[in-house]
RODO-2510 file (C-alpha; in nm, 4 decimals, decimal comma):
residues 144
     n   res          X          Y          Z
     1     m    -4,9565    20,8762    15,5915
     2     a    -5,2293    20,8724    15,3436
     3     s    -5,5463    21,1028    15,3911
     4     k    -5,8658    20,9353    15,5505
     5     f    -6,0659    21,1879    15,3502
     6     a    -6,1378    21,1912    14,9489
     7     r    -5,9495    21,4607    14,7830
     8     g    -5,8919    21,5683    14,4440
     9     k    -5,9541    21,8000    14,1537
    10     f    -6,3282    21,7909    14,0209
    11     t    -6,3615    21,7013    13,6327
    12     m    -6,6768    21,8774    13,5155
    13     t    -6,9267    21,7348    13,2733
    14     n    -7,1032    22,0818    13,2143
    15     p    -6,8066    22,3511    13,2534
    16     a    -7,0061    22,6168    13,0894
    17     k    -7,2092    22,6398    13,4371
    18     y    -6,8958    22,6923    13,6470
    19     v    -6,8102    23,0348    13,7262
    20     g    -6,5104    22,9916    13,9452
    21     t    -6,1736    23,1113    13,9067
    22     k    -5,9849    22,7807    13,9723
    23     i    -6,0243    22,4280    13,9175
    24     p    -6,2550    22,2849    14,1727
    25     t    -6,1294    22,0770    14,4316
    26     y    -6,2917    21,8519    14,6948
    27     r    -6,1757    21,7816    15,0354
    28     s    -6,4411    21,5038    15,1257
    29     s    -6,6876    21,2572    14,9225
    30     w    -6,9351    21,4775    15,0570
    31     e    -6,7856    21,7846    14,8637
    32     w    -6,7648    21,5563    14,5640
    33     s    -7,1114    21,4794    14,5862
    34     f    -7,2082    21,8137    14,6050
    35     m    -7,0187    21,9246    14,3227
    36     r    -7,1512    21,6282    14,1111
    37     f    -7,5188    21,7253    14,2033
    38     c    -7,4279    22,1130    14,0859
    39     d    -7,2566    22,0033    13,7534
    40     t    -7,5256    21,7539    13,6696
    41     n    -7,8515    21,9223    13,8022
    42     k    -8,0504    22,0823    13,5585
    43     s    -8,1945    22,3796    13,7907
    44     v    -7,8271    22,4592    13,8659
    45     q    -7,7554    22,7561    13,6615
    46     k    -7,4155    22,8511    13,7842
    47     w    -7,2033    22,7639    14,0798
    48     a    -6,8271    22,7990    14,2036
    49     s    -6,6422    22,6399    14,4517
    50     e    -6,4628    22,8659    14,7401
    51     a    -6,5111    23,1571    14,5435
    52     i    -6,6116    23,4027    14,8342
    53     q    -6,4002    23,5573    15,0738
    54     i    -6,5406    23,6704    15,4053
    55     p    -6,3714    23,8607    15,6778
    56     y    -6,4463    23,7285    16,0522
    57     r    -6,3127    23,7128    16,3931
    58     d    -6,1686    23,4006    16,5445
    59     p    -6,3320    23,3807    16,8702
    60     l    -6,0271    23,1624    17,0064
    61     t    -5,7479    23,4060    16,8974
    62     g    -5,9366    23,7363    16,8564
    63     r    -5,7461    23,7868    16,5197
    64     y    -5,9245    23,8905    16,2216
    65     t    -5,9156    23,6279    15,9382
    66     i    -6,0758    23,5124    15,6149
    67     y    -6,3496    23,2537    15,5728
    68     v    -6,3969    23,1026    15,2379
    69     p    -6,7541    22,9265    15,2184
    70     d    -6,7332    22,5946    15,0137
    71     f    -6,9857    22,6745    14,7200
    72     f    -7,1624    22,9528    14,5542
    73     i    -7,4695    22,8196    14,3744
    74     q    -7,7518    22,9503    14,1517
    75     y    -8,0459    22,7870    14,0850
    76     l    -8,4271    22,7583    14,0018
    77     d    -8,6664    22,6546    14,2488
    78     k    -8,9894    22,4276    14,1801
    79     n    -9,1670    22,7681    14,1109
    80     n    -8,8769    22,8575    13,8524
    81     r    -8,7580    23,1022    14,0713
    82     m    -8,3813    23,1810    14,0758
    83     n    -8,2133    23,1424    14,3933
    84     v    -7,8603    23,2037    14,4959
    85     e    -7,6837    23,0725    14,8096
    86     l    -7,3362    23,0390    14,9694
    87     i    -7,3166    22,6597    15,0704
    88     e    -7,0795    22,5296    15,3455
    89     i    -7,0457    22,1562    15,3887
    90     k    -6,9708    22,0332    15,7397
    91     p    -7,0248    21,7244    15,9256
    92     s    -7,2863    21,7551    16,2120
    93     t    -7,0524    21,7007    16,4803
    94     q    -6,8825    22,0407    16,3759
    95     a    -7,2194    22,2402    16,3139
    96     t    -7,3718    22,2481    16,6432
    97     m    -7,2780    22,2115    17,0129
    98     e    -7,5393    21,9288    17,0891
    99     s    -7,4005    21,6990    16,7877
   100     a    -7,0510    21,7787    16,8899
   101     k    -6,8510    21,4437    17,0373
   102     s    -6,5119    21,5938    17,1377
   103     y    -6,3591    21,8896    17,2894
   104     k    -6,1779    21,9315    16,9523
   105     d    -6,5288    21,9356    16,7800
   106     k    -6,6650    22,2016    17,0326
   107     l    -6,3646    22,4253    16,9286
   108     s    -6,4676    22,3592    16,5449
   109     v    -6,8165    22,4385    16,6190
   110     a    -6,7235    22,7975    16,8197
   111     i    -6,5067    22,8802    16,5298
   112     n    -6,7731    22,7722    16,2779
   113     m    -7,0235    22,9738    16,4406
   114     a    -6,8190    23,3275    16,3933
   115     k    -6,7509    23,2232    16,0361
   116     w    -7,1073    23,1566    15,9864
   117     a    -7,2090    23,4391    16,1425
   118     a    -7,0102    23,6617    15,9288
   119     a    -7,1172    23,4620    15,6112
   120     d    -7,4833    23,4990    15,7203
   121     a    -7,4136    23,9018    15,7143
   122     w    -7,2462    23,8886    15,4254
   123     a    -7,5028    23,6963    15,2388
   124     r    -7,7890    23,9191    15,3570
   125     a    -7,6066    24,2288    15,2706
   126     n    -7,6089    24,0839    14,9023
   127     n    -7,9700    23,9647    14,9051
   128     i    -7,8466    23,6007    14,8715
   129     r    -7,8665    23,3035    15,1520
   130     f    -7,6407    23,1192    15,3589
   131     r    -7,6901    22,7675    15,4466
   132     v    -7,5017    22,4919    15,6040
   133     v    -7,5446    22,1559    15,4694
   134     t    -7,4525    21,8389    15,6951
   135     e    -7,4773    21,4375    15,6033
   136     y    -7,8461    21,4581    15,7218
   137     d    -7,8898    21,6938    15,4249
   138     i    -7,7197    21,4929    15,1699
   139     f    -7,7805    21,1949    15,2787
   140     k    -8,1521    21,1968    15,3551
   141     n    -8,1588    20,8088    15,4787
   142     v    -7,8616    20,8823    15,7596
   143     k    -8,0354    20,8321    16,0986
   144     r    -7,9456    21,1073    16,3473
***
């Protein structure tokens, strides 16, 4: 059965900006779009895909496991200040309980909240920012 999501290896046009240790692999067209943004945007200085491993406790099983945020990105903002962030790309239905449409989505949100709390704590300890990006951030014209 074919996947209903875009998947593949990303081909970089600016490989010197990429600081990851493995070829970036996208698992959705949204991730591909974000990779293209990182690769081609002049403000982005460095980026990596799935480069950081963060331990967290799964709220459904109680077991400790590893969360790997989608992206690490270093960029200059409009005031020419350096910013460093961990970025997770998720559909809004898996980002908040208010947006969850099914029981499966609600389970995903519960697990994601645990992952993101761990990522936020890790990011703060390393003086960087953690951010979740949804379709509303990637595609500004999407109606909520």
